[in-house]
N, C-alpha and C positions, 0 to 999 in steps of 0.2 A: 350205031357205033360212033359215027361222026358227031352226032348231037351230044352223046355222053362225054366224048373227049373235050368238046367245047365247054361244056358245063364244068368239067373237072378243072380245066385251065382257068376258067373264070373264078372258081372257088379258091384256087391257089393264089390268084392275083389279089383277091380280097383278103385272104389270110396274111399274105406278105405285107399288104398295106397296113393292116392292123398291128402286126408284130414288129415291123421294122423300126418304128420310133422307140419301142421298148428296148430292142437290141442296141440301138444307137445310144440311148441314155445309159444303158448298163455298161457299154464299152467306153464311155467318155472318161478321161481323155485317152486317145490312142496315138497321139502325135504331139510334138512340142507346141507350146503356147508362145505367141509373140506378144510381148509387153511393150507398148509404144509409149515413149516418154517425150514430151514436147520441149525438153531442155537438154543442154549439152551433158556429156558424160563428166562425172566428177563433182557435180553440184549436189545440193541437198535433196532435190527431187529424185535424181538419179540414184543416190545412195539409198534412199528409202525404197525405191523400186527394186533395186538389186538385193537388198537385205530381205525384203518381204518375199521377193520372187524366189530366192534360194530356198527358203523354208517351204514355200508353197510347192515348189518342185518336188521336194522330198515327200510331201503329203500326197501329191497327185501321181507321183511315179513317172513324171515326164519332165523333160527340160523346160525351163521358162527362159526365153531368150529376150533380153532387153534390146529394143530398137530405138535409138535416140533420133528423133526428128525435130531438132530445135528450129525456132523461128516464129516470128509474129505472135508472141505471147501464147504459144502452144496452139495457135489456130491451125497450123499445118498438120500437126499430129492429130488434132481433133477431127479435121476434115477427113483424114485418112481412115480413122477408125469408124467414123460415121458412115463411110461408104464401104467398109469391109463386110465380108460375109458374116452373117449372124450365126456362126457355128460354135462359138465358145473358144475359138483358138486365137482370137485377137482381143486384147484388153488394153485399157487406156488409164494412165495416171491422170485423174481428173481433179483439178485444183480449183481454187477460188476463181481464177481467171476463166478457165474453161467453162465452168458451170454457172457462174454468177456474173462476174464483171463484164466479160466481153459483149454480152448481149445488150448492155447499157452503154458501153463505151463506143461501140461501132454501130453505125446506122444499118449496115448490112453485113451479115455473116453467111458463109456458105455451109453452115451447120446450125441446127436448132437444138440447144442443150436439152430442152424439155421433151423433144420429140425423137431425137436421134440416138439417145443413150438410155440404157437401163442401168441404174445405180446398184452396185453390189454391196457397198458398205464403206466405212471410213478406214483409213490406215493410221494416219498420225496427224498431229497438229503441233504448232509452235507459236507462242505469243510473239508479238513484235515488241521491241525494246528500244527506247531512246538511249543512245550511247554517246559518249564524248571522247574526243582525242585527249591523250594524256597531257598535252600542252595547252588545253583549252581553258583551264582554270575551273572547269565544272567538276565537282566531286560528289554531289548528292542531289536528290530530287528537289529539296527545298531551295537550294541555291539556283538550280535551273529555273524553277518557276518564278522566283523573285527576279531573275535577270530577264526572263521573257516578258513578264508583266510590266517591268520597268522600262523596257526598250522595244516596243512593238516593231517588227520588221527588221530588226538589227542583225539577228543571228541567222546564219545559214545552216541548213540541215539537208543532208544528202539522202536520197532514196534509190532504190533499184530501177526507177523509171516511172514515167507518167502512167497512171492506171494500174500500177503494181499494188499488191497488198500493203506494201510499205507506204506508198503514197497515200492510199486511201485511209490507212490508219493515222497518218499525219493529219489529213484533213479532218478526220473525226476528232482527234485530240485538240486541234486548234479551235474547232467549233465549240466543243464542250468546255474547254479551259479558257475560252475567250482570249487567246493569244495569237500572235502572228509571227511567222518565221519566213525566211527566204528559202523557198524550195529549190534544191539543186538536183534535178533528176539525172541519173547516170544510165548507161545502157547495161544494166545488170548490177547485181550486188557486189561482185568481186572488185571491179574498179572503184566503186564507191568506198568499199572497205579499205582498199589500199590507200586512197586519199585521206581517209579518216585517220588511219594509223600514221600516215606521214604528216598529219597536221594541216593538210590543204583545206579541209573543212572541219569546223569545230564539233559538229553534231551529225548523227546519222540515225535514221530509223532502221534498225537491224533485226533480221530474223535470226534466232539463236543457232540453227544448223549452219548458217553461213559464217557465223563469227564465234562459235563456241571455243575454238582453239585460241583465237585472239583474245577473248575475254579471260580465259584461264592463264594466258601468258602475261596478262596485265598490259597488253598493247592497246586496249580500248577500255573505257570506264562505263559500265552499265549504270544508268541513272533511274529509269522509270519504266516499268513493265505495263503493257497494255492488256494484261490478262485479268480475269475475274479474281484469281487468287495468286499469291506469290509463286514464282517459278521455282520448282524444287532444285534445279541446278543453280539458281541465284537467290537463295533464301534471304539475303540481306537487302535485296532490291525491292522497294515498295511498289505497289501498283497505283495506277492513276485513280482507281476507285478509292484506295486508302487516302489519297490526297484530296478527296472530295468530288472527283469527277465520275459519278456513278454510271454515266452513259458511255464510258470509254471501255471497249473490249474488242480486241482485234487479234486475229491469228492468221498465219499461213496454214493451210490444211490441204490434205491429199486424200482422195478417195479412189475407188476403182470402179470402172464402168466398162460396159460392152455395148455393141450395137443393139438397138432396141428390139430387133427381130430375133435375137438369140432365144432359143427355146427356154421356156420357164424352168424346166427341171435342171437344165444346165446352169441357168442363173442361180438357182437355189443351191446347187452343189458348190459352185464357186464362192457364193456368199458364205456358206457354212465353213468352207475351208479357209477363207480369208479371216473370219473371226477366230478360228482356231490358231491361225498363224499369228495374229496380233495379240493373242494371249500367251504365246510361247515365251517362257522366261528368258531364253537366250536372245530372242528377237527384241523383247522389251528392253533388255539391258543395252543392247547395241544401239537402239534408237535413243535411249536416255543419254548415253555417252556422247551421242552426236547432236544432242539438243532437241530431239523430238520427244513427243509424248504419244505412246501407242494408244489408239482409240478403237478398240474392237466394237463395231457398230453394225447392226443388221441393215438390210436394204430399206425397210420402212422408216427406220429412225434416221437414216441418212437422207432420204427423200424429204422428211420433215425439216431436218437441219438446213438443207440447201434451200428449201422454200423460205424459211425464216431469214436466211442470209440474203436471199435475193430481194426480199422486201426492204431489208435494212440498208443494203448497199446501193441498190438502185435509187432509193430516195436521196441518199447522200450524193451520189454522182450527179443526179439531176439538180439538186440544190446548189452544188458547187460548180455546176456548168463544166464538168470534166468530159472531154471527148478525145478520141484518137483518130477521128476521120480528118 
C-alpha cells in the first residue's frame, strides 16, 4: 500500500510538471503589466507608451501601468528591466539609445542589450529634421546648404544632448554633406526647443514628436528632413537624399522588449498583440497627429533592424570619436 501511494504521488508530480506551463500560458496575463519608460512623463516616448499601452490593455484584458524611470539616457530603466523577473509582466520602451548607442558610447554598461533583452517588435519612429528659428533668416533647404557651405563652423545648431539620436543625426549629416556646424548640446529636447523658438540658437536638429505643435504654430521653420522619403506631416520639406546626400537617413524609434528569460510563448503572445495594436486605426491616427509613424513589426524583423542600426551607428560613433565616459 505504501509503495502504491508513493508511486501515485510521483505520477501526480510528473503530471503537474508537464501541465503547469500550459496552464500558465493559457492564463497569461492574469495581473497588470508594468511598462517601464526611461524618460519623464509628458515627453514623446511617454506619449507613445501610454497610447500603445492603453490599446494593448484592452486587447489583453489587464491594466498596463506606465512606470517612468528617467535618467542616464534610459540606462536606469534598462538595468531595472534587465534584472526583472522574466514572467511577461515587465516590459521596456527600448529605443536607439537603449539597444544601439549606449553600448558604443559607454565603455561599461550594467546591462547587455543583445543578451539581456528579448525584442518583441517596433512601435513607432520619427525622422529627425533640421529646423530654424523664425528670426534666423533661413527659409528653405537650399538657403541652408548655401550658408553652411559658405561659412564652415559659423552657424550653431542645438540638439537634445551628446549621444542623442539628434546629435548622431547631425554628425551623419555633417559627414555626408561635408559641412561643419557648431554643436550646442542641451540636457533634453525641451530646453533646446525653447531656445530655438526664442531665437537664442538659429538651428536645431529636432524630432517631430517633440516639436510638432511648434511647427504647426509657425514657431519654428522645418528645413530639411533626415528621412528616406518626405515626412507625411511635412510634405513640403525636402529630404537630405533629395538634396544629393544619399547616405543620410536618421530616425528616433521605439520598440518593446522584455527580459530575455521570458517564456517564448509569452513573448509570441505579446509580439502578436503589439502588432495588432500598431495596426489599430485609432492608434495610428493618434501617433500621426503627434508626429510618430506607426511601425507594426514582428520580433525577427526588429532584431534584423536593430542589428543593421548597430553596425551603422557604432561605426559613426567610433569614427567621430564620440564618448559619454
